[in-house]
N, C-alpha and C positions, 0 to 999 in steps of 0.2 A: 503492500500498500505506501505509492509514494505522499512525501506529506511540502507543504506551501507556509508559506507566511502567507500575508493579506499582502498584497498587491504586485505580490509576483506572479511572473504568466506559467500557468500550469499549460506546457504544450504537448505533453504525450498523450499518445492517440489523437492529436488534434488534423487533420485536413492539410495535409502536405500536399500545397500546390508548386510545380516546376515554375522554377523566377528565371523570365527570357526577360535577355538585354545582346543588343545588339553583338555580331561577333558570334555569338555562342554557337556549337554545331546544335543541328533540331536532329534529333532527333525518334525516329516512331517512342520509344521507351519514354524518352520525357511528355511530348500529343496525347499517351498512354496514365501518363499519372496526372495529367491535367483532366484528360474527360475519367478518368477516376473518385479524380473529386468534384469533381461538378456531380456526379451520378448521387456520390454518399453525401451531397448537398441538400440534394434532389431528394431524396429519398428520407432527408432527413425532415425532409420541411411534408412530405408526404404519408407522413406518420403523425407527425403534428394535426395535420388535417384532421384524419379517423383512414376507416377501413370501412369499404361495403361497396355499395353501388347508385354507383353516381346518378346513373340513367339509363335504359336499355336494359337489354344480355335479356330476354324475355326467354324464355323456355316455353313446346308447347309443342304436342306430340306429334312425332312424325309420320309412321312407319308405325302401329304399333306389331304387329306381327310377322312371324316370316324369319328368315336366319337371320335377319337382319337387320332386325330394327335403326328408329331413329327419332330423334327428335332434332327440331329448329330451335335456335336462338337468334334471335333479332340482334340490331347493332348496337352499341354503345360502352360505357365507359365503368372501371372498379378501379378502386384503388387495395391493394391487401395490407397485410400488417406491415411486410418489409419500408414499404409507403414508395410503390413503384406499381403509373400507373397505367392498368390491362386494357383496352383496346380491341373489341371486333371495330374496323372501320364500318363510316354508314358510307362509302363508297357502296357497300358491301350488304346492304339488309337485312339480308339476312343470311343463313347460314347455317349448311346441313351435317348434322353431326354425330355419323352413324357408329352404335354401342358396342359393336364387336370390329374388332377388328382382325383379320384376317393376318399373316406369317408373309413378308417382302421378301421374295429372296434377294441376296448379295450383288451389288452391279462390280461389273467384272472394271479394273483398271487402266484404262483408256489410253492412246497415247501415247509421248515419250517420259510421260511421268514427271521429272518434277523441272523438267527443259522445257517439256509441253508447250509450243502456243498458249496464247495466253484466253483462249474462249471461251473454256471448258474448267470445272476444278477436281483431280484427277486425286488419286486413291479410292482406294473401295469404302463405298456405303456399309456400314455393319447392319445384318440381317435385323428387322423389328422381333421384337419382344414377343409374339403371339399373347391372346390375352380374346379371354372367353367366359360373356358372364354365363353363370349356372344359369340364371330366370330366373330361380327362387330368394329373391328377399329382396332387402333396399335396396339403390343404393344414392350415396352424394355427387351433382356433376360439377363436379369441378372445372373454376378456370385458372391456368397457370401461366404463367410468362416462359418465352422459347425465342430462342435466339437461330437464327443461323447465319453463314460467310453466302457469301451470292456475288458473284462476278469474279472474271481476277485483270488482276494490273500487270504491268512487266516492273518488276525492280533494277535495281541500280546502287550497286553496291560500292562502300568507299574508295576502291581499290579499284573499279574496277572500266575508267574510264572511258563514263557514257553510256557505256553498253549496257545493254539487259544483258542481264545473264541468270535470271529466276524468277517467280512468279509469285503471286503476293494475294488473298482476297481481294476486293476491291472495298467492296460494304459488309458489313454486320446492321443483318437485316433483324429487327426484333420485332415476337409479334405473341401470338397468345398457342396456346391447346386446350385442348380439353382429353378429361378421366374419370373413371369411375370410382368410386373409392367404394367400398359393400361396408353395409353398418350391422353388427354382428351382434344379434337381438338376443342370442344366449348367454350374453356378455352382461354380467350387472353394472361394470363398469361403465356401457353404453344402455342397456335397457333399466339400471337399473331396479326396483321391484319388481318392475313386469319382464322379467327377463327368461319370470315361466313361464309365464299364460304369456307373451306378444307371441311366439313364434306360434303354437294354435290359433287367437286369431286370425294369423297372419295367414293360415290355411284357408280359412272359408273365401265360396267365389260367390257370397249373393250381397246385394246392393251394400245392405248393412250392416253388413262383414264386411266391409270392402275399406268402405264410406267408418266405421267407428277405429280402422287398421290407421287409415290417412289423419287422423286425429290424433287418435293416440301419439304416432309418430314424430307428428307435427308437433308435438307441445313435448315431447320429451326435448325436442332440440329445442321446443323455444324457451327451453327450463322454466316451464310452467312449476311443476313439484316443488323443485328447491324456491320459488318464489310463495310458493300457497306456504312452506313451511318457515323460510326465512325468521316475520315475526319470532319461531317458536327460540332462539337462541342469537337476538341480535348483536348482544351486549357481545359474547362472545367475538363475535367477526369485527363490531367495530371495534375492541381490545388487539388482534391479528393472533386470536389461541384456532379461530375456524375461518377459514382459506373460502370464499365465496365467487371467490375470480374464477373460478373452473368448473363447471358443473353442464353436463348434460350430454351426452352423446359429438356433440363438432367437438368439445372441446378431450372427450376420450380419446377419437384419433386423433389429436394436435397432439395431446400425451403418449401415443406407437407410436408420431413421426408418422404417419398418414397425411395427415392434412400439418402443411409447411406455414412457412410470415408470408408466403409468397403466392400461398391458394388465396380466391375468392368465390366458395359455395354459392351454386345458382341454385336449382331447384335436388329436393327430394324425390328419386325414382324407384319407383314402384313395380318389380319384376317380372311375371308368376308363369305357372305353365306356359297358359292362354297368349302372354303374349307384355308389353307394358298396362297394370291396371290403369294407370293413372303420374301424373305431374304435380309433384306439390312446392312451386318454387316459394312460396315464403316460408314452411317449414323452418326454410336455414338459410333465408339470401335476406341480408339485413340493409336498408339503408344507409345511405353515409353514419358515422356514428363515432364518437373518440372511444378510447381506449380510457379502461380506470386508469386512474395516474397512480395510484399501490391496491392491494389486494386491502388492504385492510375501507379498502368504499361502498359505504353503505348500503347494502345491495340490493332496494324498493330505488336509491335517489341517484344508479349511476346512469348515464348514457346511453350504455350495452343496453338498460332493461328494458330502458324508454324507447329506446329501435327494436325490443322482444315484446316490446307491449302491440307496436304501431303493426308493424306481422304480424301478431296474432288479431286484431280488425282484419289484415286485406287477407288476408289464410284463407276465414272463414267466410271471408265472401263469399272467394275465389271458387272455398269448397262450395257452397249452399249454390250459386250461379253453378259449380256443375252438374248436384244433386237433381236437381229442377229443370235439368234442357230434359228433354224428347226424349220417352224411351230411357232413364238413366233410372227411373226406380223399377220396383217392381210389383208399389202398389201405392196407391189414389196419392198426392201429398198431402189433400188435406187428411193423410191417416198417419202420415209419421211423427215418433217419436220422437226429441229432442232422446234421450237417455241408447235409442236402441239406436240411432246415429253419429251420437257423442257422446266424449269422457266428458269434454270440455267444451265448454265457448270463450269466447274472447270477452273485457263486462259492458262490452258497449257493442252487438250489432245491430244489425240491420238483411228485417222477412219479409219475401211478396209477398201478396196474400188472395188465397182465394175466396172471391164469396162467387152474390148469386150471380153477377154477370163476369164473370173472373177466372180463367179458371189456371191461373198462371204460377201460382207458388201454395203455402201454406197455410195452414190456417191455426191461430194460437189458442186455443186450448185444447188437441193433441196435443201438440206440440211443444206444449207448460206441460202437457202432462205431470197427475205426481209434484208437482213444484207449487208450492203462493206463491200468486199473484191477485192485481184486483184489477178490474176493471180498466180498462190503457184511459191515461189520461189525454192532455191536448197539449201539445204545447207551437209554441212560433220558430219557422222556422228559423227562424233568427234567433235560435238561441243552440238549433242541430249544431254550431261546427265546436262552442262552447264545447256543448257534451262531449261528443267526441273526442276532443283534448283535455280533457279531464276524465275520464274514462285511461283512458293511457296510467294514471296514476296511482290507480286500482287492480284487484287480479285476475283472474279469470275467475270465471265460472267451474263450480269443480256442481261436474250434477252427481256425482254421486252422494252431495248433498242436500238438503232439501233449504235453506238456505230460501230467499223467498225475491224475482223479480219486480218488476218497474221494466210496466210497458206503453207507451205511448205513441200517439198517432200526433198525425205533423198536420198542423194545421194546410196549410198551404193544397198540400199532397190532397187531403181529404175534403178540403171542400171542389178544385179538382176534379177526384174524382166523381164526383154527387150532382156535377155539372153539365155528364154525360153528352162531353163533345166527341165530336170525334178524331181527335187526338189528345183525349187523355190519357192523363198517367200509369202508371202498374201503380197499386196501392201495393200500401209497407206499413208495418211494423215498425219503432226501435221499439230493445230492449236494450234495461241498465243494470248489470250490479248490483244487490239491495242494499248493499253496501251506499253505492252513490244519495248521496242530497237529492230528496224525493220531487222534480223539477216541475210538477201537478200543479200546482198550488193553484186558487185563483188570483188573477191576477186584473190588473183594472188600468192596463201602462197605454200599448193598446190591441187588448184583444176586440177580436171578433164577439158578437153576439151571439151569433151562428151555433161558430167553430168551438166556443172559447169557455174554460171552466169557471163559471163565478163562483161557484160554492162550491164543497166538496160532497157526492155524490159517492163515496167509496166504498159506506158504509151501510150503501141500503141494499 
């Protein structure tokens, strides 16, 4: 451990830039040292910004069955934990990622080796390692940095008298690559207490079994069990005796060095014997967020935890949209019980409604069957954003518990639906964690007589 006095420069391990001056021999080594210093500086800046997906990089199923299933990844930008910018260029729009890679034969050496004309890249390419997924499990689709040499240029040595006698690579081109990392749900480090029950659940092929598997895997990756248990021993965590900085399957993969600081998780993929069952982005995808400054940071208040809470909301909405598509269910949507399809709900969510004139969604009574809830209160749309933002500070709803939920109609949506115009919107309900303050109390500011709650009728 070095020791320094006040006002004494600590230069050990600092960035080293070549000092350029007139008359100095300019060598590749000096320029490479400068490039390395600039790269290190950029990565430190990237680390201070955070990690996660900046924009784009959305994943959907391409070819779900067959020997070479695919997913489609849109163009976008991300920052990994090492501070590197990873990009699928906008010019590509989308990239098809084949999830099974066949072995490729080695390419033979061509030309005259080192002294060949500088038109190709001489040398032997090592054969690719064959990779075939088992088709029976859950996988994390990962975006990682990649680089390769491109094109060739002649090289002139200091003693070659201006005659090119060698070749070198003209460019080092940076890009990205995709890979799959399996989630071993039999391992307590990955699946936690569900490691004994989750494999049996994943064997189910009915819509409810697939949906519940998706929900459980997502909330394991979202850290929901840790979030619900965090208040039990919060003081030990604040004191530093209990480390809440690592939790869930993604951290388990990092501890096994199967996820590195160079990787950005993009989607959770469920691969069954019949093909790809689902792709769930927000189970592992996170918006750009800061890493914790210390492992003693209070777990509920970290930026990572808030990013996971936002992802839980978006994951539920994406999952619900998939469930309510035509043909996705084996029962009418009006008979869907939340506990059959989900183990956890986000602290707030929006569900599409089914009514006398509509057949697009769910019915609140069967959906919330077995949970305490009151008739829907009515709120103004002006309050919707604040309520959703506040929900990110509350834990998800554990459907094994019998705690109540709040249900709301939004005045603008209800009025437009009842107007019966040809362009009427889809009706919906908002639900929130019962620990959130009730927002449907009587209000007299900008409320409307026909659609507002002027006196509580919740006990009738």
